[in-house]
C-alpha positions as a Markdown table, in Angstrom:
| # | Residue | x | y | z |
|---|---|---|---|---|
| 1 | Met | -2.1 | 32.2 | 12.4 |
| 2 | Asp | -3.9 | 30.1 | 15.0 |
| 3 | Ile | -2.0 | 27.0 | 16.3 |
| 4 | Leu | -5.0 | 24.8 | 15.6 |
| 5 | Val | -5.0 | 25.9 | 11.9 |
| 6 | Ser | -1.3 | 25.2 | 11.5 |
| 7 | Leu | -1.7 | 21.8 | 13.1 |
| 8 | Arg | -4.5 | 20.9 | 10.7 |
| 9 | Ile | -2.4 | 22.0 | 7.8 |
| 10 | Ala | 0.5 | 19.9 | 9.0 |
| 11 | Leu | -1.8 | 16.9 | 9.3 |
| 12 | Ala | -3.1 | 17.5 | 5.9 |
| 13 | Gly | 0.4 | 17.7 | 4.5 |
| 14 | Ile | 1.4 | 14.4 | 6.2 |
| 15 | Met | -1.7 | 12.7 | 4.8 |
| 16 | Ala | -1.0 | 14.0 | 1.3 |
| 17 | Leu | 2.6 | 12.7 | 1.5 |
| 18 | Leu | 1.4 | 9.3 | 2.6 |
| 19 | Leu | -1.1 | 9.2 | -0.3 |
| 20 | Met | 1.6 | 10.1 | -2.8 |
| 21 | Leu | 3.9 | 7.4 | -1.4 |
| 22 | Leu | 1.1 | 4.9 | -1.7 |
| 23 | Phe | 0.5 | 5.7 | -5.4 |
| 24 | Gln | 4.3 | 5.7 | -6.2 |
| 25 | Phe | 4.9 | 2.3 | -4.5 |
| 26 | Leu | 2.0 | 0.7 | -6.3 |
| 27 | Lys | 4.1 | 1.2 | -9.5 |
| 28 | Ile | 6.9 | -1.2 | -8.3 |
| 29 | Lys | 7.0 | -4.4 | -10.3 |
| 30 | Asp | 8.6 | -6.6 | -7.7 |
| 31 | Phe | 5.7 | -7.9 | -5.7 |
| 32 | Lys | 7.5 | -8.9 | -2.5 |
| 33 | Ser | 9.2 | -5.6 | -1.9 |
| 34 | Gln | 5.9 | -3.8 | -2.9 |
| 35 | Arg | 4.1 | -5.9 | -0.3 |
| 36 | Thr | 6.6 | -4.9 | 2.4 |
| 37 | Ile | 6.4 | -1.2 | 1.5 |
| 38 | Leu | 2.5 | -1.4 | 1.4 |
| 39 | Arg | 2.5 | -3.0 | 4.8 |
| 40 | Gly | 4.5 | -0.2 | 6.3 |
| 41 | Ile | 2.2 | 2.4 | 4.7 |
| 42 | Phe | -0.8 | 0.5 | 6.0 |
| 43 | Ile | 0.6 | 0.6 | 9.5 |
| 44 | Ser | 1.2 | 4.3 | 9.2 |
| 45 | Trp | -2.4 | 5.0 | 8.0 |
| 46 | Ser | -3.8 | 2.8 | 10.7 |
| 47 | Thr | -1.8 | 4.4 | 13.4 |
| 48 | Leu | -2.8 | 7.8 | 12.2 |
| 49 | Phe | -6.5 | 6.7 | 12.1 |
| 50 | Val | -6.3 | 5.4 | 15.7 |
| 51 | Ile | -4.5 | 8.6 | 16.9 |
| 52 | Phe | -7.3 | 10.8 | 15.4 |
| 53 | Ile | -9.9 | 8.6 | 17.1 |
| 54 | Val | -8.2 | 8.7 | 20.5 |
| 55 | Ile | -7.0 | 12.4 | 20.5 |
| 56 | Asp | -10.0 | 14.2 | 19.2 |
| 57 | Leu | -13.2 | 13.1 | 17.4 |
| 58 | Glu | -13.8 | 16.8 | 16.3 |
| 59 | Leu | -11.3 | 16.1 | 13.4 |
| 60 | Ile | -14.0 | 13.9 | 11.8 |
| 61 | Ser | -12.8 | 14.8 | 8.3 |
| 62 | Phe | -9.2 | 13.8 | 8.9 |
| 63 | Thr | -10.4 | 10.6 | 10.7 |
| 64 | Ile | -12.6 | 9.6 | 7.8 |
| 65 | Leu | -9.9 | 10.3 | 5.2 |
| 66 | Ser | -7.2 | 8.4 | 7.1 |
| 67 | Gly | -9.5 | 5.5 | 7.6 |
| 68 | Phe | -10.5 | 5.5 | 3.9 |
| 69 | Ala | -6.8 | 5.5 | 2.9 |
| 70 | Ala | -6.0 | 2.7 | 5.3 |
| 71 | Leu | -8.9 | 0.7 | 3.8 |
| 72 | Ile | -7.7 | 1.3 | 0.2 |
| 73 | Asn | -4.2 | 0.3 | 1.3 |
| 74 | Leu | -5.6 | -3.0 | 2.9 |
| 75 | Leu | -7.5 | -3.8 | -0.2 |
| 76 | Ser | -4.4 | -3.3 | -2.3 |
| 77 | Leu | -2.5 | -5.6 | 0.0 |
| 78 | Phe | -5.1 | -8.3 | -0.4 |
| 79 | Thr | -5.0 | -8.1 | -4.2 |
| 80 | Leu | -1.2 | -8.1 | -4.1 |
| 81 | Val | -1.2 | -11.4 | -2.1 |
| 82 | Asp | -3.4 | -12.9 | -4.7 |
| 83 | Leu | -1.1 | -11.7 | -7.5 |
| 84 | Ile | 1.9 | -13.2 | -5.6 |
| 85 | Lys | 0.1 | -16.6 | -5.4 |
| 86 | Glu | -0.7 | -16.5 | -9.2 |
| 87 | Glu | 2.9 | -15.5 | -10.1 |
| 88 | Arg | 4.2 | -18.6 | -8.3 |
| 89 | Asn | 2.0 | -20.8 | -10.5 |
| 90 | Thr | 3.1 | -19.4 | -13.8 |
| 91 | Leu | 6.2 | -20.0 | -15.9 |
| 92 | Thr | 8.3 | -17.3 | -17.6 |
| 93 | Asp | 9.0 | -17.4 | -21.3 |
| 94 | Lys | 12.6 | -18.5 | -20.7 |
| 95 | Glu | 11.4 | -21.4 | -18.4 |
| 96 | Ile | 8.9 | -22.5 | -21.1 |
| 97 | Tyr | 11.7 | -22.4 | -23.8 |
| 98 | Leu | 14.1 | -24.5 | -21.6 |
| 99 | Leu | 11.4 | -27.1 | -20.8 |
| 100 | Gln | 10.6 | -27.4 | -24.5 |
| 101 | Lys | 14.3 | -27.8 | -25.3 |
| 102 | Leu | 14.7 | -30.5 | -22.6 |
| 103 | Ala | 11.6 | -32.4 | -23.9 |
| 104 | Lys | 13.1 | -32.5 | -27.4 |
| 105 | Lys | 16.4 | -34.1 | -26.1 |
| 106 | Lys | 14.6 | -37.1 | -24.7 |
């Protein structure tokens, strides 16, 4: 097997692993830890994208795929920040119950 072919297969495997990690970490319910993990994955995709641009532009398909994945990850980070802001402004059921109980005591 040619070394170029094996390198491309390795790059495709790394990219597939990063995509699977991205989709798995999107399922986490704690927004702050999800944001931290998604930042790390975004840095990985962005680094891979820059490396593809610097090393060899002939790998255009890998470059486009890694750039697209970094863009999707960035968009999910922006929506996650909006969800975190909304979560701060809402009350849980337990908090509502306790406030109602406190209002009845007065």
